[in-house]
MARKOLMAR-650599 format. One record per atom (N, C-alpha, C, O): residue in three letters; x, y negated, z. Coordinates in steps of 0.02 Angstrom, whole numbers, plus 32768, in hexadecimal, padded with zeros to 4 digits. Layout:
ALAXYZ...
% end
This chain:
MET89597BADBE9BMET894A7B6EBEB9MET89147B4ABE91MET890B7B58BE55LYS88F17B1DBEB1LYS88BD7AF6BE90LYS88C97AACBE9DLYS88E37A99BED2LEU88B57A84BE6DLEU88B57A3BBE75LEU886C7A26BE79LEU88467A30BE4AILE885A7A08BEB0ILE881579F1BEB9ILE881479A6BEACILE883A7980BECBVAL87EA7991BE7FVAL87E0794ABE6FVAL87997939BE82VAL87697956BE69ALA87937908BEAFALA875078F4BEC6ALA874878A9BEBAALA87757882BEC9ILE870E7897BEA0ILE86FC7850BE97ILE86C47843BEC9ILE868E7860BEC5ILE86D17816BEF8ILE86A17809BF2EILE869677BEBF38ILE86BA7795BF1CLYS866377AEBF5FLYS86577768BF72LYS868F7752BFA2LYS86A07778BFD0PRO86AB7717BF98PRO86E47701BFC1PRO86D77701C00DPRO87047710C033PHE869B76F1C022PHE868E76EDC069PHE868B7732C08APHE86897736C0C8LYS868A7767C063LYS868A77ABC07ELYS86D177C8C084LYS86DA7801C099LEU870477A2C070LEU874877BAC06FLEU876077D1C0B4LEU877E7807C0B9ASP875477ABC0E8ASP876B77BEC12AASP874977FEC142ASP87687828C162ASP87097805C133ASP86E57842C146ASP8703787FC124ASP870C78B3C143VAL87147878C0E4VAL873178B0C0BFVAL877778BFC0DAVAL878978F9C0E2ARG879F788BC0E7ARG87E27896C101ARG87E178BBC143ARG880978E9C14EGLU87B278A9C16FGLU87AB78CBC1B0GLU87977914C1A6GLU87B07940C1C9ALA87697921C178ALA87537966C16BALA878C7990C150ALA879379CAC163LEU87B57973C124LEU87ED7998C108LEU882479A4C13CLEU884379D9C13ESER882F7973C166SER8860797BC19CSER884D79B4C1CBSER887779D9C1E2ALA880C79BAC1D8ALA87F479F0C204ALA88007A35C1E5ALA88067A66C209LEU88057A38C1A3LEU88147A77C180LEU885E7A85C17BLEU88737ABBC165GLY88877A55C18EGLY88CF7A5EC189GLY88ED7A46C148GLY89277A54C139VAL88C67A21C120VAL88E07A05C0E2VAL891079CDC0F5VAL88FD799EC118THR894E79D2C0DETHR898179A2C0F4THR8990796BC0C1THR89B1793AC0D3GLY89797972C084GLY8989793FC052GLY894D792EC026GLY8927795AC012ILE894778EEC018ILE891178D7BFEDILE89287897BFCAILE894A786DBFE8THR89177890BF8BTHR89277853BF66THR88E57831BF56THR88B67851BF3EVAL88E277F0BF64VAL88A477C9BF5AVAL88B37790BF2AVAL88E4776CBF31THR88877788BEF8THR888C7752BEC8THR8848772EBEC5THR8814774EBEC3ASP884A76ECBEC5ASP880C76C5BEBAASP87FE76C4BE6FASP882876AFBE48VAL87C376DABE5CVAL87B076DEBE16VAL876B76BFBE0CVAL874976AFBE3CLYS875876B6BDCDLYS8714769FBDBBLYS86F976CDBD86LYS871F76E8BD5EGLY86B876D7BD86GLY86997701BD54GLY864D7700BD5BGLY863176DDBD85PHE862E7728BD30PHE85E57730BD36PHE85D27774BD1CPHE85F77793BCF5GLY8599778BBD32GLY857D77CABD1AGLY853377BFBD0EGLY85207790BCEBARG850A77EABD29ARG84C277E3BD22ARG84A977A2BD40ARG84757787BD2CGLN84CE7789BD70GLN84BC774CBD94GLN84BA770FBD65GLN849376E1BD71LYS84E3770FBD31LYS84E776D9BD00LYS84F77695BD1ELYS84DE7662BD06GLY85207694BD52GLY85347654BD70GLY85057641BDA8GLY84DB7669BDBFGLN850B7603BDBFGLN84E275EBBDF6GLN84D775A0BDEFGLN84FD757EBDCETHR84A27588BE0FTHR84927541BE0ETHR84B17520BE4BTHR84A97538BE83GLU84D474E8BE40GLU84F574C3BE75GLU84D9747CBE76GLU84BC7464BE45ILE84E1745BBEAFILE84CD7415BEB5ILE850A73ECBEC8ILE852B73FBBEFATYR851A73B9BEA0TYR8553738EBEAETYR853C7346BEACTYR8523732EBE79ARG85437323BEE4ARG852D72DDBEECARG84E572D4BED6ARG84D372A3BEB4GLY84BB7303BEEAGLY847472FEBEDCGLY845E7316BE97GLY8423731BBE8AALA848E7325BE6CALA847E733CBE29ALA84887387BE25ALA84BA73A2BE3BGLU845673A9BE08GLU845A73F1BE00GLU847D7403BDBEGLU846F73E4BD8BTYR84A97434BDC1TYR84CB744ABD84TYR84D47496BD87TYR84D374B4BDBDGLN84DF74B4BD4CGLN84E774FCBD47GLN8532750DBD46GLN855774F4BD1CGLU85477537BD75GLU858C7551BD77GLU858A7596BD57GLU856C75C4BD72HIS85AA759EBD1CHIS85A775DCBCF7HIS85D47612BD13HIS85C4764EBD0FPHE860D75FFBD30PHE863B762FBD4DPHE86397628BD99PHE864575F3BDB4VAL862A7660BDBAVAL86217661BE02VAL86647674BE23VAL868476A3BE0CPRO86787651BE58PRO86B67662BE7BPRO86AF76A6BE9DPRO867D76B4BEBDLYS86E276D0BE95LYS86E47712BEB4LYS872B771FBECELYS875976F9BEBFSER87337753BEF5SER8775776BBF0ASER878077AFBEEASER875477DABEEDLYS87BB77B8BECDLYS87CD77F8BEAFLYS88007819BEDDLYS883477FDBEEDLEU87F07856BEF2LEU881B787DBF1ELEU883978B6BEF7LEU881778D7BED0GLU887978C3BF01GLU889B78FCBEE3GLU88BB7923BF1BGLU88E37908BF41ILE88AA7963BF20ILE88C1798EBF56ILE88D879D0BF39ILE88B279F2BF17ALA891679E3BF45ALA89307A24BF30ALA892A7A54BF6BALA89417A45BFA2VAL890B7A8EBF5FVAL89007ABFBF94VAL890D7B05BF7BVAL890C7B12BF3EPRO891B7B34BFA9PRO89217B7ABF95PRO88DD7B93BF7BPRO88A97B78BF8DASN88DE7BC6BF51ASN88A07BE1BF34ASN886A7BF1BF67ASN88307BE2BF5DASP887F7C10BF9FASP884E7C27BFD0ASP882D7BEFBFF7ASP87FB7BFAC019LEU88477BB2BFF2LEU882B7B79C017LEU87FF7B4DBFEBLEU87DD7B21C005ALA87FF7B57BFA9ALA87DE7B2ABF7BALA87937B23BF88ALA87797AEBBF8AASP87707B5BBF8FASP87277B57BF9AASP87157B36BFDCASP86E57B11BFE0THR873D7B43C010THR87317B25C051THR873C7ADAC04ETHR87157AB3C06BVAL87717AC4C02CVAL877F7A7DC025VAL87487A5BBFFCVAL87317A24C00EMET87327A7BBFC6MET86FC7A5EBF9DMET86BD7A54BFC7MET869E7A1FBFC2GLU86AB7A85BFEFGLU866E7A7FC018GLU86767A49C04DGLU86477A25C05CALA86B27A44C06AALA86BE7A10C09DALA86B779CAC07EALA869B799DC09DILE86D279C1C041ILE86CB7981C01FILE86827973C010ILE866A793BC01BARG865E79A5BFF8ARG8617799BBFE7ARG85F07985C024ARG85C87957C020GLN85FA79A6C05DGLN85D57995C099GLN85E87950C0B3GLN85BC7929C0C8ALA86287940C0B2ALA863F7900C0CEALA862D78C5C0A1ALA8622788EC0BAALA862B78CFC05FALA861E7898C030ALA85D47890C01FALA85C2785FBFFEASN85AA78BEC035ASN856378BEC022ASN853D7887C046ASN853F7882C084THR851A785DC01FTHR84EC782CC03CTHR84A4783DC029THR84757822C046GLY849D786ABFF8GLY845A787CBFE0GLY8440784CBFACGLY84077853BF96LYS8468781CBF98LYS845377EBBF66LYS847A77F4BF26LYS84B07812BF26ILE845F77D9BEF0ILE848077DEBEAFILE84C577BCBEB4ILE84CD778ABED6GLY84F677D8BE91GLY853877BBBE90GLY856777D6BEC5GLY859C77B9BED0ASP8554780CBEE7ASP857F7829BF1AASP85C17842BEFDASP85F37844BF21GLY85C27856BEBEGLY86017868BE9EGLY860278AFBE84GLY85CE78D0BE7ELYS863E78C6BE75LYS86497908BE58LYS86897926BE76LYS86B47902BE8EILE868E7968BE72ILE86CA798CBE87ILE86DC79BBBE4EILE86B279E0BE34PHE871C79BBBE3BPHE873679E6BE07PHE876E7A10BE24PHE879779F7BE4BILE87717A50BE12ILE87A77A7BBE27ILE87CC7A93BDE9ILE87AE7AB0BDBCLEU880D7A86BDE7LEU88377A98BDAELEU886E7AC9BDC5LEU88847AC6BDFEASP88827AF5BD98ASP88BB7B21BDA7ASP88FA7AF7BDA9ASP89067ACCBD7ELEU89237B05BDDBLEU89637AE2BDE2LEU899A7B16BDD9LEU89A37B42BE02GLU89BE7B10BDA2GLU89EE7B43BD8FGLU8A2B7B46BDBEGLU8A407B7CBDD1GLN8A457B0CBDD1GLN8A817B0BBDFAGLN8A857ACABE21GLN8A6A7A97BE0CALA8AA57ACDBE5BALA8AB27A91BE84ALA8AF77A98BEA1ALA8B0E7ACFBEAFMET8B197A5FBEAAMET8B5B7A5FBEC8MET8B627A24BEF7MET8B5279EBBEE5ARG8B7B7A31BF32ARG8B8B79FBBF61ARG8BD079E1BF4DARG8C017A06BF4DILE8BD579A2BF3DILE8C127984BF23ILE8C4B7988BF57ILE8C837998BF46ARG8C3C7978BF95ARG8C707975BFC9ARG8C9279B8BFD4ARG8CCF79BBBFDATHR8C6B79EFBFD6THR8C887A30BFE9THR8C8D7A61BFAFTHR8CB27A92BFB3GLY8C6A7A55BF79GLY8C697A83BF41GLY8C397ABDBF4AGLY8C367AEABF21ASP8C117ABCBF82ASP8BDF7AF0BF8CASP8BAD7AF0BF52ASP8B9C7ABBBF39THR8B977B2CBF3ETHR8B677B30BF08THR8B2A7B59BF1ETHR8B2B7B7ABF52GLY8AF57B55BEF6GLY8AB87B7ABF04GLY8A947B60BF42GLY8A977B24BF50ASP8A727B8DBF65ASP8A4A7B79BFA0ASP8A757B57BFD5ASP8A5D7B2BBFF8SER8AB47B6BBFDCSER8ADE7B4CC00FSER8AEE7B03C000SER8B047ADFC02DALA8AE57AEEBFC2ALA8AF07AA8BFB0ALA8AB67A7BBFC3ALA8ABC7A3EBFC5LEU8A7D7A9ABFD2LEU8A427A73BFE3LEU8A467A5CC02ALEU8A187A3AC042
% end
């Protein structure tokens, strides 16, 4: 199994969710986060005054998938979250050693 962690722009969340649903992905965890990368923050205007926001709001997605679905899910996220502009985000794929559904005790792929 793999754990896919994606950091995307918040307004692309619905597009990504729809793309994953079309692949049959049934579970996703979303967290609102802040951070920066090469973008180094962004300039905002508040009440007519310009200021520098160092941490940019993002959405962090965590998706557990079977090994054979990981590359397909990664590509679906990339296509759905892509705006072509700096700050589109990153996708990380990590090995997931074990998973268990608490309600039934199912483990492995059947727990997903």
